[in-house]
N, C-alpha and C positions, 0 to 999 in steps of 0.2 A: 420537611426533615427526611433525610435518607437513612436507611438502616446501614449498619456496618458493611454487610455484604454488598448492598447497592453501591455504597461509596467505594468499596474495594474494586468492584467491577468497573465503575466509571473511571477510577484512577488507572486501572490496568489498560483499558481501551485507550485512554488519553495518552499514556506513555508510549504505547505501541504505535499510535498514529503519529506522534511526534517523532518517533525513531524511524519508522518504516514508511510513513506516508499513507498507510492503509490500516484498517482495523484488524485485530486478530481473528482467527477462526473460532468457531464455537468450541472445538476440542481444546484449543489453547486457553480459552476462557475457563473451561471446566477444570483443566489442570491447574491453572493459576489460583483458582479459588478453592481447590481441593473438594470439588463437588462430585457426587457419584454419577450423575446423569446430566445430559444436556437440557432436560426439562427444567432443571433449576436455573440454568442460564436463561432460558426462554422467559421464565417468570421474572427474573431480575431485569432483563432487557425491557420487557413490557412495562414494568414499574417505572423504570427510568424514562421510557418514552412517554408514559402518561404524565409524568412530572415535568416534561419539557426539556430534559437534559440531553436526550439523544433522539435521532430520527432514523427510521429505517428507509432506505432508498427503494422506491417502488420498482418491482420487476428486476431487482438486483439481488442475487443470492447472497444472504448474510452480509450485505454491505450496510454500514452504519455511518452516520455523521454525528459528531458531538456538536450540539447546538449551544450549550452553555456549560459552565463549570460552577460548582458551589464555591463560596469564599474560602473554604478549607483547602481547596485545590488550586487556589490562585485566581479564581473567577471573580466576577463582580455581580452584585445582585441585580443590576439593571441593564447589563450589557451582555449580549450573546458572545460565545466563543467562536472565532472564525476557523472552520475546519480546514485541514490541509488538502482536502479533495477540492480542487478548483473547477468551477463550472465553466465549460467551454462556451464560446460565443457562436450559437446557432440561432438565426433569426426565426421569429414566429413560433417559438417554443416557450411554453410557460416554464419559469425557473423557480426554484425554492425561494421563499421570501427573504431568507437571510444570505443568499448567495451573492457574492460580490464579483463583478467582472474583473478580469486580470488587470485591466487598465486602471482600476481604482487603487491599486497598490503600486509601489515602485517596481516597475517591470524590468526584467532582464531578458534579452533575446538569447535563446539557446538553439543550437542546431539540432534538427531532428535527423538522426543518423539512420533513417530507414526503419525497418520493422524488426521486432524481436519476437521469437516464438514463445508463446505460453501454451505449448502443445507439442506437436511434432517439431523437431529442430528445423531451422531454415539456415541458409548460407550465412556465414559471418558477415557482419556489417562493417562497411568501410567508408562510405561516402555520405555526406549530408545531402538531404533532399530539399529541405527548406528550414526556416526558423520558426520558433514558437515563443511567445512572450509568457513568462512565468513571474510571479511575484518574488522579489528578492528574498523575502522571509522564508520561502520554501527551500532555498539553497542551504545546504548543511555542511559545516566544517570548511576546511581549506581544500584547494584543488579545483580542477576543472569540472564542469557539469555539462551534460548533454541530455537529449530527450530521444525516446524511441516509441514508435507506435506498436501496441500489443496486438499480436495475431494469435488467436486460439483461446481456449477456456481452461487450461490446466491450473491457473492460479485464481479461479473464480471464488473459491472459499476464503481467499485472502482479500477479497474485495477488488480484484483486478480483472477487468472484463475485456473481451474482444473489442478492439477499437479505442481503448483508453490510450493516453499518452503518459508514459512513465518518465519521471525525472531521475537521472542517475548521476551520482558523484563518482568520478573516476577514482579507483583504488584497486590495488592488487591484493588487499587484505580483507578478510571477512571473518566474522565470528559465527559460531554455530547458531542457526536460526535466522541469519540475515537473508533477505531477498536480494539476489545478486544477478548481474549479467555474467554468465559463464560462457567462456569459449572452450568448446570441447574438441579435442584433437585438432586444434588450429583451423577448423573450418565450419563448425556448427556453433551458432549463438543461441542461447536460451535463457529465459528468465525463471529462476527457481529458488527455493530455499536451500541454503548451503549448510552442509554438515560434514565435519571431518571425522572419519572413523579410522583411527590408526594411520595406515599409509594409503588410505582410499578416501575419495570424496564422493559423498552422496548428494545428488541433486533431486530434491523432493518437490513434487507438485502439491498444490492445494486443491486437489480434486481427486476423489477416490477412483475415478475412471482411469487415472494415469499411474503407472508404477514408478516407484523411486528408481532412478538410474544411478549405478555405482561405477566409478572409474578409478583407475590408479591415479594418485595425486599428480603425476607428471602429465596427465592427459587433460587436466582442467586448469584453466587460467581465469582468475577472477578479473573482470574488466571494469567493474563498478558496483556500487550498492544503491539500492532504491532509497530515495529521500522524499519523493512526492509523486502525485498523481493528478492528471488533468482529465476531466470527463466532460463530454458533450452529451446533452440530453435531447 
């Protein structure tokens, strides 16, 4: 049996993973549950982990996987919930017990359009380098999808690490808080949280080592929104 706060946190994490493909940061969890400190979030996460609902990813800062959901959130008592973080196929590496290879689901081939900066900006992306198979269930909404390899650590508190492959749905529209591919001044591509502030656009990192960058709205073009994440262990 979960307490109300434990259930509220699990529901919040689940909804954010479904929406963004990655879990929320501890600050976002604290704000969503109206707690005074992160220590309360740590206690709730520990309780959920001990009860088998979530798992912390080893050596990954603040990265979580939802293992199962209670029936009140649409889960089943005897079946685990499949996380939207998909385990990549690397040989001779132990994988989580409930991880399913991409081939186990109806897979869709997406082009990997090079690398995207989660740190200092890199040149804009324009050419596909190769394809990657992702489960069709990861694709969100209408429109085209593509994949990008992440370089840098500026989104690590959002569970996005250097070397991850992110799945992006093409769109030019974003809501505040969305993780987007942003084209800055027509030549720099970066992966950041999007916030509109009057006539300016703020691109916010999920790592306190990086400052939020603010641009006039005509200098930033949204190229897509994050819908999934593929990680190799």
